[in-house]
C-alpha positions in Angstrom: 58.6 51.7 -9.1 55.1 53.0 -8.4 52.0 51.1 -9.4 48.7 52.5 -10.3 45.7 50.4 -11.0 42.1 50.8 -12.1 39.8 48.0 -11.0 36.2 47.1 -10.3 35.9 46.5 -6.5 32.7 45.9 -4.7 30.7 47.1 -7.8 32.5 50.4 -8.2 35.5 51.5 -10.2 38.5 52.4 -8.0 42.0 53.8 -8.4 44.8 52.2 -6.4 48.4 53.2 -5.8 50.7 50.4 -4.7 47.7 48.4 -3.6 46.0 51.2 -1.5 42.7 52.8 -2.6 43.2 56.4 -3.7 39.6 57.0 -5.0 36.5 54.9 -5.4 32.9 55.3 -6.7 34.1 56.6 -10.0 33.1 55.9 -13.6 35.6 53.7 -15.4 36.6 56.6 -17.7 37.2 59.0 -14.7 39.2 56.3 -12.9 41.4 55.7 -16.0 41.9 59.5 -16.5 42.9 59.9 -12.9 45.4 57.0 -13.0 46.9 58.3 -16.2 47.4 61.7 -14.7 49.0 60.3 -11.6 51.2 58.0 -13.8 52.3 61.0 -15.8 53.2 63.0 -12.7 55.2 60.1 -11.4 57.1 59.7 -14.7 57.9 63.5 -14.6 59.5 62.8 -11.2 61.6 60.1 -12.8 59.8 57.1 -11.3 59.2 53.9 -13.3 55.4 53.4 -13.5 53.3 50.3 -13.9 49.8 51.1 -15.0 47.2 48.3 -14.7 43.7 48.8 -16.1 40.9 46.2 -15.7 38.5 45.9 -18.6 34.8 45.5 -18.4 35.1 41.7 -18.7 37.9 41.3 -16.2 40.9 41.3 -18.6 43.9 43.3 -17.5 46.1 45.5 -19.5 49.6 46.5 -18.3 51.9 49.3 -19.3 55.3 50.0 -17.8 57.0 53.3 -18.5 59.2 56.1 -17.2 62.3 55.9 -15.1 65.7 57.2 -15.7 
C-alpha cells in the first residue's frame, strides 16, 4: 500500500508520500491535484492507495482504492 496525503504544514500546503514530503509551498487545490495524479499512477501499477486530504479546518478525509 502507498499513502499520499495533502496537509497544511508550517503554514503551507504540502504533498506527502508514505510520510515523506514530495512537494510544499503549494495551493491547496494544486496539492490535491498532484496527490490525485500520483494516486492514479499508483493504482495503474496495481498498488492499493490510501489518499488523505486535510480540510481547511483540520478535518481529514480518507479514501482507499486500487490494488489487485
